[in-house]
C-alpha positions in Angstrom: 0.0 0.0 0.0 1.4 3.4 -1.0 2.2 5.7 1.9 0.3 8.9 2.4 2.5 11.9 1.2 5.4 9.5 1.2 5.9 10.0 4.9 6.6 7.4 7.6 5.8 8.7 11.1 6.7 8.0 14.7 5.9 10.3 17.6 7.9 10.6 20.7 6.1 12.5 23.5 8.3 13.5 26.4 7.4 14.7 29.9 10.8 15.9 30.9 13.7 16.9 28.7 16.1 15.3 31.2 14.4 11.9 30.9 13.9 11.5 27.2 14.2 7.7 27.1 10.8 6.6 26.1 10.4 4.0 23.2 9.4 5.1 19.8 5.8 4.7 19.0 5.9 3.9 15.3 2.5 4.8 13.8 3.1 2.4 10.9 4.0 -0.6 13.0 1.1 -3.1 13.3 1.2 -4.3 16.9 -0.9 -7.4 17.0 -0.7 -11.0 18.2 1.0 -9.6 21.3 4.3 -10.2 19.5 3.8 -14.0 19.5 4.1 -14.3 15.7 6.1 -11.2 14.9 9.4 -9.6 15.8 10.1 -5.8 15.8 13.0 -5.1 13.5 14.6 -1.6 13.2 16.3 -0.6 10.0 18.8 2.2 10.4 19.8 3.7 7.1 23.1 5.5 6.4 20.9 8.5 5.4 19.7 8.7 9.0 16.3 7.2 8.4 15.1 4.9 11.2 12.1 2.6 10.5 10.8 -0.1 12.8 8.4 -2.8 11.5 6.8 -5.8 12.9 7.9 -8.8 10.8 6.3 -12.2 10.8 8.7 -14.8 12.3 7.9 -17.2 9.5 9.3 -14.7 6.9 12.7 -15.3 5.4 15.7 -12.9 5.5 15.0 -12.4 1.8 11.4 -11.6 2.6 12.2 -8.9 5.2 14.3 -7.0 2.7 11.5 -7.0 0.2 9.1 -5.7 2.9 11.6 -2.9 3.7 12.2 -1.7 0.2 8.4 -1.7 -0.4 8.0 0.5 2.7 10.4 3.1 1.3 9.1 2.9 -2.3 12.2 1.3 -3.8 12.1 -1.6 -6.4 13.3 -5.0 -5.3 16.2 -5.1 -7.7 18.0 -2.4 -5.6 18.5 -5.0 -2.9 22.1 -6.2 -2.7 23.1 -3.9 -5.5 22.4 -0.3 -4.4 21.6 -1.0 -0.8 23.2 -3.5 1.5 22.2 -4.8 4.9 24.4 -5.5 7.9 23.7 -7.1 11.3 26.4 -6.9 14.0 29.0 -5.9 11.4 28.2 -8.9 9.1 26.6 -8.4 5.7 23.4 -10.3 5.4 22.7 -12.5 2.4 19.9 -10.8 0.6 18.8 -14.1 -0.9 18.9 -16.1 2.3 15.9 -18.4 2.9 16.6 -18.7 6.6 13.6 -17.9 8.7 13.6 -14.7 10.8 12.8 -16.7 13.9 15.9 -18.8 13.4 18.3 -16.0 12.5 17.3 -13.7 15.3 16.6 -16.4 18.0 17.0 -15.0 21.5 17.9 -11.5 20.2 16.1 -8.9 22.4 17.0 -6.1 20.0 17.1 -6.5 16.3 18.7 -3.6 14.4 19.8 -3.8 10.8 22.2 -1.3 9.3 21.2 -0.3 5.8 24.0 1.1 3.7 22.8 3.3 0.8 25.5 2.7 -1.8 23.5 4.1 -4.6 22.2 7.2 -2.7 18.7 6.1 -3.6 16.9 6.0 -0.2 14.5 9.0 -0.4 13.7 9.2 3.4 15.4 11.4 5.9 14.7 11.3 9.7 13.7 14.8 10.7 13.1 15.8 14.3 10.5 18.4 15.0 11.3 20.1 18.4 8.3 21.7 20.2 10.0 21.5 23.5 9.6 21.3 26.4 6.7 18.9 26.1 6.8 17.3 22.7 9.4 16.0 20.2 8.3 14.2 17.1 10.5 12.2 14.8 9.2 11.7 11.2 10.6 9.9 8.2 10.0 12.3 5.3 10.7 12.0 1.6 13.6 14.5 0.9 12.1 15.1 -2.6 8.9 16.6 -1.2 8.4 20.3 -0.6 8.9 22.1 2.7 5.1 22.8 2.5 4.4 19.1 2.3 6.7 18.5 5.3 4.9 21.2 7.4 1.5 20.0 6.5 2.5 16.4 7.4 3.6 17.5 10.8 0.4 19.5 11.3 -1.6 16.3 10.4 0.5 14.2 12.8 0.1 16.6 15.7 -3.6 17.4 14.9 -3.8 21.1 14.2 -5.3 22.7 11.0 -2.7 23.4 8.3 -4.2 26.8 7.6 -2.5 28.2 10.7 1.0 27.2 9.6 3.0 30.4 9.4 0.4 32.3 11.3 -0.1 30.7 14.7 2.6 28.0 14.4 6.0 28.9 13.1 8.5 26.4 11.6 12.2 27.5 11.9 15.4 26.0 10.7 18.8 27.4 12.0 17.0 30.5 13.3 15.2 31.3 10.0 11.5 30.9 9.3 10.6 28.3 6.7 7.5 30.2 5.5 9.3 31.8 2.5 10.8 28.4 1.5 7.6 26.4 1.5 7.9 25.5 -2.2 11.5 24.5 -2.0 12.5 20.8 -1.9 13.3 19.4 1.5 16.8 18.3 0.6 17.7 21.7 -0.7 16.8 23.4 2.6 17.7 20.9 5.4 21.2 20.4 4.2 22.9 20.1 7.5 21.0 19.3 10.7 17.7 17.5 10.2 16.2 19.4 13.1 13.2 21.8 12.8 12.1 24.0 15.7 8.4 24.6 16.2 6.9 27.7 18.0 3.2 28.3 18.9 3.1 32.1 18.7 -0.4 32.8 20.0 -0.6 30.6 23.0 -2.9 28.2 21.0 -1.5 25.2 22.9 -2.0 23.1 19.8 1.2 21.2 20.5 0.5 21.1 24.3 2.9 24.0 24.8 2.9 27.7 25.7 6.0 29.1 24.1 5.1 32.7 24.8 5.8 31.9 28.5 9.4 31.3 27.5 9.7 33.8 24.6 7.4 36.8 25.4 8.5 38.5 22.2 6.6 36.0 20.1 3.2 37.3 21.4 1.6 39.0 18.4 4.9 39.4 16.5 7.0 37.7 13.9 10.3 38.3 15.6 12.7 35.5 15.1 14.0 33.6 18.1 17.7 34.1 19.0 19.8 31.2 17.8 20.7 30.2 21.4 18.3 31.7 24.0 20.1 29.9 26.8 23.2 31.3 28.5 26.6 29.7 28.0 28.1 27.3 30.4 31.0 29.7 30.8 32.6 32.5 28.8 34.2 30.1 26.4 31.3 28.8 24.4 27.5 28.2 24.2 25.5 25.2 25.3 24.7 22.7 22.6 21.9 20.2 23.4 22.7 16.9 21.7 20.1 14.2 21.4 21.2 10.5 21.2 18.5 8.4 19.6 19.3 4.7 20.1 18.1 1.9 17.9 16.5 0.4 21.0 14.1 3.3 21.2 15.8 5.0 24.1 16.7 8.7 23.9 19.1 10.8 25.9 19.9 14.5 25.8 23.3 15.8 26.8 24.3 19.4 27.1 27.8 20.2 26.1 30.0 23.3 25.7 30.4 24.2 22.1 34.2 24.2 22.6 34.3 20.6 23.7 35.4 17.8 21.3 33.6 14.8 19.7 35.8 12.7 22.1 34.5 14.7 25.1 30.9 14.2 23.9 31.4 10.4 23.5 32.9 10.2 27.0 29.9 12.0 28.4 27.5 9.8 26.5 29.3 6.6 27.7 29.1 7.9 31.3 25.4 8.6 30.8 24.7 5.0 29.7 27.1 3.6 32.2 29.4 1.9 29.7 33.2 2.3 29.2 34.0 4.8 26.5 35.9 2.2 24.4 32.5 0.4 23.9 31.6 3.2 21.5 32.6 2.1 18.1 32.5 -1.5 19.2 29.0 -2.0 20.8 27.6 1.5 20.1 28.1 3.1 16.7 27.3 6.8 16.5 26.0 8.3 13.2 25.5 12.0 12.3 23.8 12.7 9.0 24.4 9.2 7.9 28.2 9.3 8.7 29.7 7.3 11.5 31.5 9.4 14.1 35.1 8.7 15.3 34.8 8.6 19.1 38.4 9.9 19.4 37.9 12.8 17.1 39.3 16.2 18.3 36.8 18.1 16.1 35.1 20.9 18.1 31.4 20.5 18.6 30.7 24.1 17.7 32.1 23.5 14.2 29.7 20.6 13.6 26.5 21.5 15.5 24.7 24.8 16.1 22.5 24.9 19.2 21.3 21.3 18.8 22.3 18.0 17.3 20.7 14.7 16.7 22.9 11.5 16.7 21.6 8.1 15.8 23.1 5.3 17.9 23.2 1.8 16.4 23.3 -0.6 19.4 25.1 -3.8 18.8 25.0 -5.1 22.4 22.3 -5.1 25.1 23.3 -5.9 28.7 
């Protein structure tokens, strides 16, 4: 069945920004049979797209790849040629007749890495931040327009699309997206796949009152400062970095912009109570589809602005 607007959705409500570890509620995932006849399998693409589907245990490995490409509107002949699949660092045989139940026996978490060799996967994982009460992750076709993207978000949250740009403002890197509504998503969201949402008139359509935090929004179209928070010290601003694990858990870490990638990885390892050398071995970190070197001395401020979203591919569960 063709997807509406070519968009795959999952919504992640959060009650507290310091405890963002709730599982993804994938709106496209049929949760039936109480999991007796199916297994949840998460496909993490090198494009950043994250899709979880319930797969029948009786299906073969070959079958699940066919299900996946159908989900993302790709032909079956791209399997093994333009996209390849890996599980725990081993490439999977895309013609394997082995049953899902046998292959993933006793595996509590099933995450498959999808490498887009031919650059053909059309979906990007875009995070819509309506903090402090709601963050929504959506898989959106990069070839759709910004208007399509905004209307899809409105439909997902449940407010009328006619108030987009009036009562609800979409912003990217401090700039309103209203004037770019007819531009293609991939031409606008080139770096961070992170869109900020503001409810200007205290409509509470997204269960938020942003005017409480940003009074200048009330009845005006003033743009929000790029970083409304104060810095940790005089050396740099705070960057809020979200780590989205393939297990469904989510963590947010606040770092000084002058810290390094290595510093960030150490902080994340401390957060999840694992040694830092487990990163790259049991936890692979991806930003915009590229795996991060956990020993990198690159400065966070040169990579992220005020926020960042990192996909974590979990290879080990304690």
